[in-house]
C-alpha positions, 0 to 999 in steps of 0.5 A, a space after each residue: 350628628 346632633 345629640 337628639 335623635 328623633 326622626 327616622 333618618 337620625 335613627 338610621 345613622 344610628 344603625 352603625 351601633 352594630 356590632 359595638 358595645 354600648 352604654 345604655 341609660 333609661 330615664 324613667 318618668 320618675 326616679 322615686 317610683 318603682 320601674 314596674 310602675 314607671 314608663 321610659 321617657 328618654 333612652 341615653 345611648 352611647 358607644 363605648 369608644 365614641 366621645 359622646 352619646 345620644 338621647 332618644 325621646 320616647 315620652 317627653 314634652 320636647 321631643 318628637 317621640 320614638 316608638 319603643 319597638 324601633 328601640 327594642 330592634 336597635 338594641 338587639 342589633 348590639 353586641 354588648 349592652 352596659 347598663 347601671 342597673 340591670 335588673 331595672 333595665 329587664 323591666 323594659 328591654 331583654 337583651 342576651 349580653 347585658 352587662 350590670 356596671 354596679 354589679 361589676 363595681 361592687 363585686 370588686 370594691 365590695 361597696 355600692 357604685 356612687 354616681 357623680 352629681 346631678 345638676 342644680 336645676 334637675 336637683 331643684 325639679 325633684 325637690 319641688 315635685 318629688 311625687 310628680 308621676 312624669 317629672 322627667 318628661 318636663 325637665 329639659 332634655 339637655 339636663 338629662 343629657 349632661 347627667 347621662 354623659 357625667 354617669 357615662 364617665 363613671 361607667 367608663 372608669 369601672 369598665 376600663 379597670 374591671 373589663 377582665 373580671 367578665 371572665 371570672 368564674 363568678 361573673 355569670 352567676 351573679 350577672 345572669 342568675 342572681 340578677 335574673 332570679 330577684 328581678 322575677 321575684 320583685 316583679 310579682 308584687 304582694 297584695 296589701 290592705 289600704 286601711 291604716 297601712 301608711 300610719 303603720 309603715 310610714 312610707 314616704 309616698 304610697 303610690 311609689 311602689 303600689 298600684 291599686 292593692 298591689 305592692 312592689 318590692 325592691 332588692 338591693 343586690 350590690 351588698 358585700 356579702 351578696 345577700 340581698 336587702 329589700 327596702 323601698 319607699 322606707 319600707 323594710 320587706 326583709 324584716 317586717 315586724 311579727 306584730 299583728 298589725 304590721 303582719 295583717 296588712 299583707 294579704 293573699 291575692 289568691 287563696 292563702 299566704 304560705 310561707 316555707 321556713 328553713 330549719 336551722 338553715 345556717 347550721 345545715 349549710 355549715 354542716 354540709 360545708 364541713 362534712 357533718 350530717 344532722 338528722 331532719 330533726 330539729 338541729 336545735 334538739 339535737 345540739 340541745 341534748 349534748 349541751 344538757 346531757 338529756 333526751 327530752 328538753 323543756 322549752 326554756 332549754 330549747 331556747 337556750 340551746 338555739 341561742 347557745 349554737 349561735 353564740 358558739 358559731 358566730 362569736 368564735 368557737 370556745 375550746 370547752 365546746 369542741 368536744 362536740 364533733 360538729 363544732 371541732 369540724 367548724 373550728 378546723 374549717 375556719 382556720 383553714 380558710 383563714 390560712 388560705 386567705 392570708 397566704 393566697 390573698 383571696 378565698 372563693 365561695 361555694 356554688 357562686 365562686 364569689 372572690 373575697 380578697 383583701 380589698 375587702 377591708 378589715 378582716 379576721 377569721 370569724 368575719 371571713 367565716 360569717 361572709 362565706 356562710 351568707 354568701 353560701 345561703 344566698 347562692 343556694 337560695 338562687 339556685 333553688 329559686 331558679 327551679 321554683 320560679 320555673 316550676 311556677 311559671 305556668 301556675 297561679 300560685 306565685 313566689 311574692 317574698 324572700 326573707 333569707 331563710 324563708 320564702 312566702 307564697 301567694 297560693 291558689 287552690 286551683 293549683 292543688 294540694 300537690 304543688 305544696 309537696 312539690 315546692 316542699 321537695 324543691 326547697 328541701 332538696 328531698 328533705 335535706 334542708 328541712 322546711 316548716 309550712 306556715 299559712 294564713 289569709 294573711 302574713 300573720 301565719 300560723 302552723 
């Protein structure tokens, strides 16, 4: 059978894919564009235990194009689908059992999967026409096929080495819940004002992630702590500067942008982990009273309290501060987890069950503690975001940006003020993790 599948008789022969495990690679119109703004040009399918794959034209100048509904039916008949990026795959197809190979690799190797080099002709076309929306529709099918075959060689090696990890207690959390939540978060987009946006943010090419007045972010999930970054098209959405011109560039599509910001989030997570209980009052006030031995703090003392706390927690807890019960408990927790890591060779994180082994590289007790807490922060947020996204499913209000200890919503008055109370309760778990609310017509928010 020829490697290009483009008529009914050839598609019929592919029905032997049933009850097989297959690698599928989607070749979109231009890989520089956000998947929300792309369409499929070609689809590469290879049964895991066969010696070659097949490529199906969907929208390509060289092919007799196949209807996508036929492909969804074909995919539905496969037992297990392997992809390089499940989050991107979900923009085009659904399947009950998708394995994210890049995620599988990063959970074990603690680094991002690097693919092999693409062909010279492919690179040349992208170099000459990086912004052409349908560049992949004119690059010869044979070139795409060659790249996909090379990619499969990498995929096969990863799968062979780590297939047993699909039974790991952390796998379902990451491959299903983690990926699914951030797919939904970025697919809503956020409204922006064109104006001098390009001058301020200097994107590579604005159309890569914008359609009309809607801009799409892209969460990178394959990081060592599992804390996703969110940068695309030279814009770091996870660290938008607080300067007025940067913030006013993003505006509400509905009525207001509303941000819920967790108060002393890391400290409360740590306290919960070590068995210490703070009140709902500002943590920096509570600890500041102990630092300065006074009830009322000045603004400067409050700022100093905040800085002191983070220096103590993330710089190694000095003995002079261990008279404070919270820090003493944290010190013992750090030592306990470090001893477990050195004796057993691994440690498991709360909620996600993420495993850190000595393969993570150079490690010490404080670094391990930082990894665990960042992982805990992300894991709890993923669980909460699932509830929030489910709650908002039939609402006009949408969650549009996640920045670790804050979540931004595009709020519609049609949903009523009650929705804000419910969101606050969901995020804070009935004030266990207090949140502060800011709002505005743009991202320059006020209390």
